[in-house]
Phi, psi and omega in degrees: 000135182268134179297137181300132184082355181279139177266148179304129178085353179293147183243149177236157183266134175230136179259137175238152172299141185303322180295318180294316179301317179299317178296322173296319177303315179299323181289319182299324178300334179268008181235185176261007176293147182267349182196166176297320178302312180298319182296309182299320177298313179302312183297316183293320178298319178297313182295313180291326175293323179297324181294320181294319178297318180296318178298315180297320180294324179296314181298315179299317180301311177301316179298320177297317180299331179273356178089009185270341176231151179268000000 
């Protein structure tokens, strides 16, 4: 879901503890990601996408229990 008034591609600032940032930098060096920002964006999209999938599965489970889906 896009924030109201947000433009496509617009970026926002998020502050991370320096220790966490350092740990992410180390992990980025061992991957094909080009930056901490790229890595963090990927991870957050995966987490948020996973929540949506879980919610969808829960709805399907309920519909099956009610006999609406096979």
